[in-house]
N, C-alpha and C positions, 0 to 999 in steps of 0.2 A: 755314135756322131751325131746325130742328132737335135741333142742338148747341146753338144759345141754351138753349134751352127743357130739353136735357139737363145743361147747366153751374148752370142758374139750380135745376131742381129736386135733385144737388146737391148743393148750398152753401145754398136756405132752409131746411132742416129745422136746421139748427146756428146761423145769423142770428138764425131764430126760441127756437132756446133762449135765445142772447144777451142777445135785446133780453125775455123771457120772466122772467129771471132780476136783471136791471135794473128791471123793472116790480115783479118779488115785492119789491124790496130797495126800492124808491120805495112801496111800499103798507104795511110795516113787517111783509111775512110774513120774510121772511129776516131777521137779526137777525149783527151783532157776531160773535155768538157760536156763530150757525149756518154761518157762513161759516166761524169759522175750525177747526168741528167735524167739518164737509163737505173743507175740505179735505185733515182730516188724512187723512181715511176713505176716501178718492181715491187719496194720496199710500203711504198705510201698506197698502190692503188693496181697492180696487176698483184701482188698474194693475196691478200685481204680478201682481193675476189675469187681466185684458187682455193683458199682453200673455207671462203664461203660453200662454194660451188661444190666442190667434191663434200661436205655435211650434209646440202640439199639437195643433191642429184635424189630422186624420184627414188629407184632401185633399194635405197638400204635401208629408205623407211620402214618395209614388205620383210624384215631378213627378221628371222629369232633371234635376237641377242642370245636368249638363253641355251642354245642350244651350242653357243658355240662358247661357253662359258670360260673351261677352259685356256683355251688358248689365247682372251681378252686378259681372265689374269694372271695366264702368264708374262702375256703382256706388258701391264698395269707394274706387275713389281718389280718384270727389271725399268723400268722404265725410273720407279723413284727409289729402286736401287743403285743405278746409274746417274740419277744426282744423287743423293745419300755420300754415296761412300768417291764420287766423285769428286764432292766438295769438299771432303773430311780430309784426300787422301792427297789429289793436287794439288793446293796450295803448299805443303809439304816438298812439293817437289819441282812447282814454277814458280821463282820467284816472281816476273810481270804479271799484275794484274789485269793487264789486257789479254793476255796467254790463254789465264787461264778457265775461262766457260769456254772458247772455243775448242780447250783439249779436253773439258768434258764432254760438249757437244757429239767430240769427234771421235770420243771412244763408244757409248755404247749409242748413237744414234745417226740410222742409215738412210736412204732414201726410198722409202717401203711403196710412199705416195705415187715416182716416176715405176718402183718395178712391180710391188709386189703383186700387179693386178694380172700383167700381160704372163710372170714366169707362171706364177698358180691356173693361170688355163694352160699354159704348155704342158705345165709337169702332170696338173691333176683335176685338166678340164671342169664341166660345171660349177660344179662339188668342192673346188679347191676358188676358186675365185668365186665362190659365193663369197666361201671363208678369208678369204682376202677384205671381199668390200667391206666384209665389218669390222672385224679389224683395223681397215683405214682405218673405218666411220671413229671409231671407241675410241684409238687411240689418237689423229690427229689433234683433238683438242687438249689433250695432256700436253704430246710432247711438246703443241704450239707456247701453252701455257709456262709451263718450269726452264724451256729455253729462257723465255722471256725476262724470265725471275733472275734469271741463270744471268744476262747481260749485264741488266739494272743492279742484277746485287753487286757485281766486280766492276760496275761502270768508274771513272777517276780513276784515282789517286787514293781513297779515304774511302770508308765504311760508310754507309749511307744511313740514316734515320728508318726504321722503319711502312712509315707517312712520304717519306719522299718515293720510297722503292713501288709503294702500292701506287701513287697520282702517277708513276712513272710504267706503271704495265700499263693500268688505264686510257693512258693516253695512247698504249702503240695499235696502230690500224689494224693490224693480224689479230692486235687477241678484240678488238669489232666482229674482223668475219668471222669467227670460229662461232662467239656469242650469238649471233645474226644467223648465225647455220644452223645450231642449234633448237635458239626460237623457228623456227621454221621448221626444222625437220620434228621437236615434238608433239608441234603444235599441228603438222601437217597444214599448215599455209603456203594458199597453194599462188604459183606467179605468175599474171600472165607470160601467153606462145613467148610473143613477144619482146617481151623482156628475159626470159631463158635461153633464149635463143643468143640474145647479147650477149647473154653472163656466159655462154658458153663459150662463144667464141674469143672474148677475154678471159679468159680461162687457161685458154689455149697459148695463149699469148705468151702468159707470165717464165712459165721453164723454158722453150729456147726463145726470149731474150733474155733471161737471165741467164743462162750458160755465154750466150752469143757475146756478151758483157763480162763473164768471171773471163772468159778465155781472152779477154781484151786485156783483162789486167794482169793478166801471169804473163811475167817477166822470167825466163830462166835462173839467173841470174841468185834470186833468193833462195834455189831450191838448196845452194850453199849454206846457206844461215840455218837454214831451218834444218838438213837434212837426217842430221841426228836425233830429235823432237819427233820432225815427219814417220820417223821409218817403225820406230817404237812404238805411234802410231794408230800408224797404218795395216805393221803383224797384228798389234792385240786387236783390232778394229776389222778384218777379214779372216784372220786364224787363229788367233784365240777364243775372241768374244762365243763363235759359233763352233769352234768344240769343244766346251763348257756347256753353253748352252744345250746343242741336238743331245749328246747322249741324256743329259739330265730329262728332256720332255717326254724320251723314247723311254728308258728303263724305271725314271722316278715318277713323271708324271700320266705314263703308259697313253702318250697318245696314240692317237692312228698315223694312217700315212698320207689322211687327206688331212691331216690335222697335222703333218709335220710339215708339210710342202711352202703353207706362210710361212710357217716362224725359221724355215731353214730363211726365205728371204726377208723377213723381219729385223735380224741378228744378224744376215750378211753384206746387205744393201750397201753398196758406195754411205759417205758420208753422206748428208741432206741440201741440198744448198743452199736453204734455207740458212744451216752456221753461219755462212759468209754473207746472204744478206743482212744476217742483225750485230755483225761486228762492224759488220760498213756499219751498220745508225747509232750504233752504241759504243764507237771510239775504239772497237775492241783490236786484233791485230790483223787486218784484212788479208795480211800477203800472208799466214800463216796458214787462215782459215782458206786462203785460195788453193795454195798448195795442196794441204791436207782433197778437197773440194775435186780436184785432177785428175791427181796420182790413186786416191783412191776410186775414183771412178775408170781410169785408166787396170792398174792389176787385179778389182772386182772379175774383173772378163776372167782371167786364168782362175783363181779363187772362188771363184764362183762356179764357170767349170768341174773343177777339180771337189767338189764338194756336191756338187750332183752326179758326175761320174762313179763316188766313194759311196755315196748312199742309196744307189740304183743297187751297184752292186751289190748292200749286204741286204738291198729289199727292206731298206728304212720305209723307201716314196715309191 
């Protein structure tokens, strides 16, 4: 039962934030103008600081990435396989270009930045937490670069030239947060403590505010329109993908119990809220992105609990 309560404890705060945002919208505390400005604030200012801070943080500098090479290489393989297969297969099944990048991202990208560290520490202690930290720092820049490329590539009704795509990617503030974070991390540049404290506090506000705004943009009437595609995405992301990846890592890659714990969260975490933020920024289907983010969060309470229970019973973690 302790693992069940750990899963509830990890997901409960964000679920509450979503419902608080929805309630504030119903009570007219959140206006349409506030939600619009809040989205711009998160995407243009807070999220770049968040990704910068997660890459920059001191403890990531002293981790030996070499000892976690197997897990990190698996994560890279999954990212690029998800991107490549998604961009080949999804357009054959989804005609609306505004939905294509949302669907691709939702099928393989989870919110590991939010769930990876707390779950890994609860399930595997300090060793699993250190591995999850290394995995976060190694994959965050790649995840964001690939995501932005996909949203830019499918923006608008017609394909863009590569020059235009490259220019739009360079103008993305999250990319600048990633690049600056990598520069500071790799060069061991130290920011003055008072600025570090400021960045830390700003980074902490990004996810709660984003979830409140997402809850404020949620409408139950959109569920009927998106129900069919939503069911298939949630089924694949929360059930099929973990059931394919975990046995592969255990039997083929021969991962240890400590290695499997962050991998489990990496492949089973609910869809990243960044998917919704990018959909808003690049005129993609924000209603579908919002539905996927909300419902994957809610149903992940059940699926993550069941997977932890099963793997514990099998003795894999």
